[in-house]
N, C-alpha and C positions, 0 to 999 in steps of 0.2 A: 915307704913309711907306713906305720900302722895307720889305718882309717880310723880307728877308735881314738887314738892319740891326737890326730888331726882334727877330728870333730870335736872333741872336748877342749882342744886348744883354742879352737876358733870361737868357742862360746865362752870359756873362762880364761883364756890367756894360757900362752905356753907354760910359764912357770908354775901356775896353779895346776895345769894338767899333769905336768911332770911330777909334782908333789903328790897327786891322788895316785899316779901309777906306782910311785915309790911307797906309798902308804897301804894300798889295798892289794890283796891277791886278785889277780885277774887270770882267768883260764887262757893259757898260751894260745889256743885256736881264735880267741877273740882279739888277741894283740896281733896275731899273725895276719888276719884279714887286711888286705891292702887296696881293697876296692876294685873298680871305680865306684861301686854303688855300696851304700850302707845297709847292712842286713838289719832285721828286727832284732836280732840278738845283740848286735853292737849298739843298736840305738837304745835297747833296754839297759845295757851295761852303762851306757853314756848318762842316761837319765839317773840311774842309781848313784853314779858318781857326782853328778851335779847336786843332787838332793843330799847326799851325804856331807859334800863340802858345806852346804848350807847349814846342816845341823851342827858341825863343828864350830861355826861361827857363833851360833846361839847357845851352846853348852860348854862352858869353860872347862868343866871337868873332863868331858869327853876330849876337848883338844889337848888338854894336859896329858891324858893317858895315851892318846895317839901319839904326841910328841916324845913320850917315854919309848914307846915301841920303836918308833924310827930311829932313835939313837942307839938302841941295840940291834938295828937292822932287821926287825921283825915286821912283818905284814900282817894286817887285820883281814879277817874274812868277813865281809859284810853279809850277815845272814838274812836279815829282813829289816824292813822299815814298816812302821805301823802308822796309819792315818785314820782319822775319825771323820764321819759323814752324819747327816741328819736326815732320817727318815720321817718326814713330816710334811704337811700340806703346803707350807709356805717356805720356799727356798730361793725366792727371787728368780734370777735368769738360769740359775744352775740346776741340772737335773736333780730329781729327788734321790736322796740316800747315797748308796755306793755306786750308783750308775754314773755319778758326776766324774768318778775316777776310773771305774771299770772300762768305760769307753776309750780311755787312754791306754790302759793296759793291754786289752784284748788284741789291738792291732800289732802289738809288739811281741806277741807270742805267749802272754800270760793266760792261763787257765786256771779255774777254781779247782782247789785240790784239798779243801777242808772247809767244814762248816761248824761254828763253835757258839751255842747259846751262852750269853753273858748276862743270865736272868737277874742277878743281884744288881746289876747296873742298868737293867732295861735296854740291853743292847744286844746286837748279833754280830759276831765277828766272822769273816771269811778270809781264807789264805788263798794266795794265787802265786803259782810258781811259773817260771819261763820254761816251756816246754822243751827248747833246744839245749839248754844247759840248767836243769832244775836244781842241781846241787851246787852250782857254780855262780849263777846270777841270783841276786838277792831276791827273796820273795817279798811280796807286799801282804800284810795283814791289815785288811780294811774293815773297819767297824761301822756299824750304823746304829744310832741312838733313836729309839722309837718314841716320838713324841706323844702318841696316843696312849702310852702307858703312865703318863704323868698327869697333874692336875691341869684345869682349864687356864688358871693363872699362869702355869709354866708354860703351856702352849701358846699363850698370847705373847709372853716374853720372847719366846723362840721366834715368833713371826715378827715381832718387833725388831729383832737383831738381824734377821736373815732376809727381810722383804726387799731390801735394796740390793742384794747380792748382784754381782755382775759376773758374766761367764768369760774368762780369758781366752777360750778357744775360739780363734777366728777361722772363716770359711777356708782359707789357704791351708791353715795348719790341719783342719779336718780333712781337707782333700789329701794331704800328705799322709795322715794315718790311714785313710781308705786305701791309699796306694800300698802301704806296708800290709794291710789286711789282705789285699788282693794279689800282690806280687812278691811279698816277703822281703823287698828291699827297695830303697829310693836313691836318687842321686844325692851327692854329698851336699850340694847346696841347699836343696829342699830340706835335708836333715838338720842342717846348720841353722835354718831359718826357724825349723819348728821345734827344735830341742828346748829353747828358752821359753816358747809358749807353754809347751807341756809342763815344764818345770814350774811356771807361774801358777799353774793349776793347783799345785801343792802349797798353797798360801792363804792368805785371809782374802776374801773376796766381797766383804761388807764394811760398811762405816763403822766407827767406833760405837759401841754400845753405850746405852746410859747406864749409870751406876745402879739406877733403880732395877732395870731389867736384869743386869748382872746378879744382884742380890737375890732376886727371885729364883733365877736358875741355879746358883750356887746352893741356895737352901735345899734344893731337890737333887741335884745332880752335878757333882764336881766335874764331871766329863763334859757336860754341856757348858758349863761355865768356861772350862778350857777351850772349846770350840769357839765360844764368843769372842775370845781374844787372840787364838792361834790359827782358827779355821782349819784348813785341810793340810797344814804343813806336817812333816814328819813329827809325830808325837815322841818316837825314839827311833834311833837306828841300833843295830845290834852286832856285837862282835862274836862270831862263833870261836870259841876257845876249847882247848882239850880238857881242862879241869876247872870248871866254874867255882868250885868250892875253894880250891886252892888261891885262885885269882881274887876271890872276895876277901879272903884273909889278907892277901898282899895288899889290895888297894885300902883296906881298913887301916893296915899298919902305916900307910902313906897319909893317913888323914883324909882320904877322899870321902865324899858323902854317899857311902854305900848303904843300900838296902840291909836291914837287920838279918833276914833270913833268906835262904835260897829256896825258890819254889820248885817243886819236883812233880812231874806229871804222874797221872794215874799209872801209866806203863812203866815209870820209873827211868825211861830212855831220855827224857828231855828235861834239863835242869837249867834254871833261869834265875838271875838276880841283876840288879840294876843300880846305877847312880840315882840319887834323888833328883827331882826336877830343879833345873836351874830357875832363879828368881829373876823376873824381867819386868821392865816398866812398860806399861801399855797405856794408850789414851782411852778416856771415856768422856761422856757428857754428863755434867752435872744437872741438877734440877733447873738451873737458869739456861741450860744449853751450852755452857762454857766448856772448853776442853780441859780436862785435868788428868794427871798421870797417877796411876797406881801400880803398886808392885803385886804381881801375880805369878803362879807357877807356869813356867814355859816348858820346853822339851827335856828329855833326858837321854841317857845313854844305857843300853841294856848289854848282858853278857849271857850266852847260851852255850850248853854243852849238848851236843846230839850224839846219841850212840847208834850203832848199826842194828838194823832189823832185817828179818827175812822177808823178801818180796814174795808175796802170795802167788803172783803170776809166774815168776821165772824161778823162784825157789833159791835165788841168789841173794847176796848181801847188799843192801843199800843203806844209806843214811836215812833215818827217821826225821822226814822233813816236817812232821806234824806239830800241832800246838795242842794246848789243852785249856779248857775253859777256866778251870780253877786257877792254873798258873797266870792265864791272862788277866783275870780280875785281880789277883795279886800284884801283878806288875803294874796295872793301871793305877793302883794305889799310890804310885810314885808321884802322881800329880795331885791326887785327892789330899794326900798327906800335907801337901805344901800349901794348901788353901788357907 
């Protein structure tokens, strides 16, 4: 039996694992691995499947879109997931900035393949591709918000929100990641124990923020306000499609909450659009310290079309796996627009 399916089944259950196999395009070589050890590529694919499943639970429009594709017998190509981090002096028990997540990705074979200034947002984005299957295992787009580019009041609000953050990565899971980095594979039981821990690192790690701090953050950065409620969860997952313009028109005709315009990269080879962010209820502390619920923007689902390009090293054709700073800032507005 496929060790990938075994791994995901033992973490999410057999029914959900099979649903994900039926939903997502998975490179045949990844499905063909039968163990007994779990390779870093299989672990990377399994992590993406777990995080993709979590996003479908949180974004109803994405779940409806995926359900439509499954009815037609079509699979989705999970292109990338985007996550946000905070580059600031106070992050609780978590490493500062992107290091909180890159420490998880590097042992699984991810390497940085792009750097994208997001100056309008006072952020920096970096893309990471899995080197064994760069076109087939989803990339991660990891952004950092630079606290020192904002006001002192904003910096204090960030510190208030993040100072009690906990680190889900335990010593046993860290040792398993070290084994992946050292040997490229681990035993199945170690992978099964570690996968949920790594997945929990893509979540919220701090207590409910106060309404006062949230309003300070929202006034200067919709992105930091989003982090205050959603943490390091997938901001969005992305379906790689042949014609994003046609898909956008189709989804609008179905009444889905689609972005108005398609973002086009400077090269013209990368075109992106997205559903608008789902609205979610999140807990806050009011002035008296009592917990209250407030509707805020959650995550969303993106669509991307990537054209071929000439590889400067080999002269052959390959998929343009790059991103674009302008595109990224346009896509990030899906959560800002919902504030």
